Structures are given as structure tokens and as C-alpha cells.
OpenMM code with the backbone's topology and positions (N, CA, C; nanometers):
from openmm import Vec3, app, unit

residues = "MET VAL TRP HIS SER ASP ALA TYR LEU LYS GLY ASN GLY THR LEU ILE ALA CYS HIS ALA HIS GLY ALA LEU PHE GLU ILE GLU ARG GLY ALA CYS VAL SER GLY PRO CYS LEU ARG ARG SER LEU THR ARG VAL PRO LEU THR LYS ALA GLU ASP GLY SER ILE SER VAL PRO ALA GLN VAL ALA".split()
positions = [
    Vec3(9.9821, 7.2393, 4.2321),
    Vec3(9.9514, 7.3447, 4.3245),
    Vec3(9.8226, 7.4170, 4.2860),
    Vec3(9.7896, 7.4244, 4.1607),
    Vec3(9.6698, 7.4989, 4.1205),
    Vec3(9.5653, 7.4038, 4.0619),
    Vec3(9.4402, 7.4272, 4.0943),
    Vec3(9.3299, 7.3441, 4.0440),
    Vec3(9.2629, 7.4082, 3.9241),
    Vec3(9.2745, 7.5387, 3.9091),
    Vec3(9.2119, 7.6112, 3.7996),
    Vec3(9.3155, 7.7009, 3.7330),
    Vec3(9.3024, 7.7194, 3.6036),
    Vec3(9.3945, 7.8056, 3.5308),
    Vec3(9.3964, 7.9463, 3.5910),
    Vec3(9.5145, 8.0025, 3.6080),
    Vec3(9.5336, 8.1377, 3.6616),
    Vec3(9.4820, 8.1542, 3.8035),
    Vec3(9.4846, 8.0493, 3.8841),
    Vec3(9.4318, 8.0575, 4.0204),
    Vec3(9.5422, 8.0497, 4.1258),
    Vec3(9.6620, 8.0917, 4.0917),
    Vec3(9.7724, 8.0861, 4.1870),
    Vec3(9.7696, 8.1987, 4.2898),
    Vec3(9.7028, 8.3077, 4.2582),
    Vec3(9.7049, 8.4243, 4.3463),
    Vec3(9.5735, 8.4414, 4.4206),
    Vec3(9.5831, 8.4933, 4.5430),
    Vec3(9.4661, 8.5206, 4.6262),
    Vec3(9.4592, 8.6685, 4.6588),
    Vec3(9.3449, 8.7083, 4.7125),
    Vec3(9.3272, 8.8476, 4.7506),
    Vec3(9.3393, 8.9368, 4.6294),
    Vec3(9.4059, 9.0457, 4.6440),
    Vec3(9.4253, 9.1366, 4.5307),
    Vec3(9.5612, 9.1117, 4.4653),
    Vec3(9.5979, 8.9844, 4.4517),
    Vec3(9.7213, 8.9470, 4.3840),
    Vec3(9.8449, 8.9567, 4.4698),
    Vec3(9.8285, 8.9579, 4.6025),
    Vec3(9.9435, 8.9756, 4.6907),
    Vec3(9.9922, 8.8464, 4.7550),
    Vec3(9.9182, 8.7368, 4.7397),
    Vec3(9.9566, 8.6103, 4.8013),
    Vec3(9.9499, 8.4960, 4.7004),
    Vec3(10.0422, 8.4007, 4.7122),
    Vec3(10.0392, 8.2781, 4.6333),
    Vec3(9.9571, 8.1767, 4.7116),
    Vec3(9.8659, 8.1086, 4.6436),
    Vec3(9.7790, 8.0119, 4.7101),
    Vec3(9.8137, 7.8691, 4.6695),
    Vec3(9.8206, 7.7797, 4.7678),
    Vec3(9.8345, 7.6359, 4.7425),
    Vec3(9.6966, 7.5753, 4.7675),
    Vec3(9.6300, 7.5346, 4.6609),
    Vec3(9.4949, 7.4826, 4.6745),
    Vec3(9.4936, 7.3405, 4.7293),
    Vec3(9.6054, 7.2708, 4.7272),
    Vec3(9.6119, 7.1353, 4.7819),
    Vec3(9.6126, 7.1361, 4.9340),
    Vec3(9.6782, 7.2351, 4.9940),
    Vec3(9.6932, 7.2390, 5.1397),
    Vec3(9.6276, 7.3605, 5.2051),
    Vec3(9.5793, 7.4537, 5.1240),
    Vec3(9.5159, 7.5732, 5.1785),
    Vec3(9.6132, 7.6755, 5.2317),
    Vec3(9.7395, 7.6640, 5.1946),
    Vec3(9.8416, 7.7567, 5.2435),
    Vec3(9.8442, 7.8842, 5.1591),
    Vec3(9.8841, 7.9938, 5.2233),
    Vec3(9.9037, 8.1215, 5.1548),
    Vec3(10.0448, 8.1710, 5.1824),
    Vec3(10.1116, 8.2212, 5.0781),
    Vec3(10.2502, 8.2655, 5.0875),
    Vec3(10.2655, 8.4078, 5.0377),
    Vec3(10.3503, 8.4869, 5.1056),
    Vec3(10.3862, 8.6195, 5.0567),
    Vec3(10.4685, 8.6018, 4.9301),
    Vec3(10.4414, 8.6806, 4.8293),
    Vec3(10.5117, 8.6669, 4.7020),
    Vec3(10.6601, 8.7031, 4.7140),
    Vec3(10.6913, 8.8149, 4.7734),
    Vec3(10.8301, 8.8626, 4.7781),
    Vec3(10.9217, 8.7751, 4.8638),
    Vec3(10.8774, 8.7354, 4.9807),
    Vec3(10.9632, 8.6600, 5.0733),
    Vec3(10.9380, 8.5103, 5.0719),
    Vec3(10.8223, 8.4671, 5.0197),
    Vec3(10.7884, 8.3249, 5.0207),
    Vec3(10.7426, 8.2763, 5.1569),
    Vec3(10.7219, 8.3683, 5.2506),
    Vec3(10.6821, 8.3306, 5.3867),
    Vec3(10.5385, 8.2791, 5.3879),
    Vec3(10.5157, 8.1680, 5.4566),
    Vec3(10.3813, 8.1132, 5.4726),
    Vec3(10.3099, 8.1950, 5.5797),
    Vec3(10.1947, 8.2519, 5.5439),
    Vec3(10.1204, 8.3351, 5.6377),
    Vec3(9.9911, 8.2690, 5.6835),
    Vec3(9.9573, 8.1537, 5.6224),
    Vec3(9.8368, 8.0821, 5.6615),
    Vec3(9.8457, 7.9385, 5.6109),
    Vec3(9.7991, 7.8443, 5.6914),
    Vec3(9.7987, 7.7044, 5.6498),
    Vec3(9.8943, 7.6201, 5.7315),
    Vec3(9.9134, 7.4936, 5.6908),
    Vec3(9.9935, 7.3993, 5.7687),
    Vec3(10.1429, 7.4322, 5.7750),
    Vec3(10.1879, 7.5250, 5.6943),
    Vec3(10.3308, 7.5599, 5.6898),
    Vec3(10.3612, 7.6890, 5.7644),
    Vec3(10.2704, 7.7379, 5.8433),
    Vec3(10.2852, 7.8663, 5.9122),
    Vec3(10.4234, 7.8816, 5.9742),
    Vec3(10.4828, 8.0008, 5.9554),
    Vec3(10.6162, 8.0366, 6.0054),
    Vec3(10.7297, 7.9662, 5.9302),
    Vec3(10.7017, 7.9103, 5.8152),
    Vec3(10.8053, 7.8536, 5.7299),
    Vec3(10.8052, 7.9323, 5.5998),
    Vec3(10.8941, 7.8971, 5.5069),
    Vec3(10.9036, 7.9716, 5.3806),
    Vec3(10.9255, 7.8784, 5.2627),
    Vec3(10.8850, 7.9257, 5.1464),
    Vec3(10.9174, 7.8575, 5.0220),
    Vec3(11.0654, 7.8778, 4.9942),
    Vec3(11.1247, 7.7874, 4.9184),
    Vec3(11.2645, 7.8008, 4.8785),
    Vec3(11.2706, 7.8638, 4.7406),
    Vec3(11.3441, 7.9739, 4.7283),
    Vec3(11.3590, 8.0426, 4.5999),
    Vec3(11.4502, 7.9598, 4.5094),
    Vec3(11.4095, 7.9423, 4.3843),
    Vec3(11.4924, 7.8733, 4.2853),
    Vec3(11.5077, 7.9633, 4.1631),
    Vec3(11.6232, 7.9570, 4.0969),
    Vec3(11.6445, 8.0393, 3.9783),
    Vec3(11.5615, 7.9857, 3.8611),
    Vec3(11.5066, 8.0755, 3.7810),
    Vec3(11.4303, 8.0378, 3.6621),
    Vec3(11.4934, 8.1015, 3.5397),
    Vec3(11.4732, 8.0377, 3.4264),
    Vec3(11.5213, 8.0910, 3.3001),
    Vec3(11.4023, 8.1065, 3.2070),
    Vec3(11.3881, 8.2254, 3.1475),
    Vec3(11.2800, 8.2495, 3.0525),
    Vec3(11.3386, 8.2525, 2.9123),
    Vec3(11.2889, 8.1647, 2.8263),
    Vec3(11.3369, 8.1562, 2.6882),
    Vec3(11.2689, 8.2622, 2.6018),
    Vec3(11.3229, 8.2844, 2.4830),
    Vec3(11.2659, 8.3825, 2.3907),
    Vec3(11.1213, 8.3492, 2.3537),
    Vec3(11.0864, 8.2196, 2.3547),
    Vec3(10.9495, 8.1796, 2.3194),
    Vec3(10.8518, 8.1955, 2.4355),
    Vec3(10.9035, 8.2453, 2.5504),
    Vec3(10.8185, 8.2685, 2.6659),
    Vec3(10.8120, 8.1530, 2.7636),
    Vec3(10.8690, 8.0383, 2.7286),
    Vec3(10.8674, 7.9241, 2.8196),
    Vec3(10.9631, 7.9499, 2.9368),
    Vec3(10.9324, 7.8909, 3.0498),
    Vec3(11.0121, 7.9077, 3.1714),
    Vec3(11.0627, 7.7715, 3.2154),
    Vec3(11.1911, 7.7650, 3.2542),
    Vec3(11.2487, 7.6386, 3.2979),
    Vec3(11.3300, 7.6563, 3.4249),
    Vec3(11.3492, 7.5454, 3.4945),
    Vec3(11.4304, 7.5401, 3.6157),
    Vec3(11.5594, 7.4689, 3.5787),
    Vec3(11.6758, 7.5222, 3.6158),
    Vec3(11.8018, 7.4550, 3.5849),
    Vec3(11.8037, 7.3121, 3.6383),
    Vec3(11.8695, 7.2202, 3.5649),
    Vec3(11.8719, 7.0787, 3.5989),
    Vec3(11.9218, 7.0504, 3.7396),
    Vec3(12.0204, 7.1254, 3.7888),
    Vec3(12.0758, 7.0989, 3.9214),
    Vec3(11.9756, 7.1296, 4.0324),
    Vec3(11.8701, 7.2057, 4.0047),
    Vec3(11.7697, 7.2423, 4.1041),
    Vec3(11.6513, 7.1480, 4.0964),
    Vec3(11.6148, 7.1065, 3.9773),
    Vec3(11.4947, 7.0242, 3.9549),
    Vec3(11.5031, 6.8873, 4.0157),
] * unit.nanometer
topology = app.Topology()
chain = topology.addChain("A")
for resn in residues:
    res = topology.addResidue(resn, chain)
    for name in ("N", "CA", "C"):
        topology.addAtom(name, app.Element.getBySymbol(name[0]), res)
């Protein structure tokens, strides 16, 4: 989804950017506000943050 390190956000940090498709998503709702997915939404998945700072997705979701 990202082509450059720390390039997931657009504007003043209020939108998630997909650089592969040019889509923009609202962070809180996951709603696509621009791009080929307009009027659709991202699917929220649970994440786990370990003590070492790493983040993982549970196996049943991945």
C-alpha cells in the first residue's frame, strides 16, 4: 500500500492513502472518499501490539 516510508497519511494526517490505486480513506470509519473504491469501506480487523512494539493480525483474520 505504501511506496515510501511513513507515507500512509495524506493531507494533515486525516486520510489513509493507497498509493497503488490512488484511493483515500477516512481513518475513523475506513470510508473511501476518493478513488476507485468510492462509497465503499475498508474492513476493520483486530490488531495485537506486543511489548516489543511489533503489531500482528490474529491468524483467523490473516
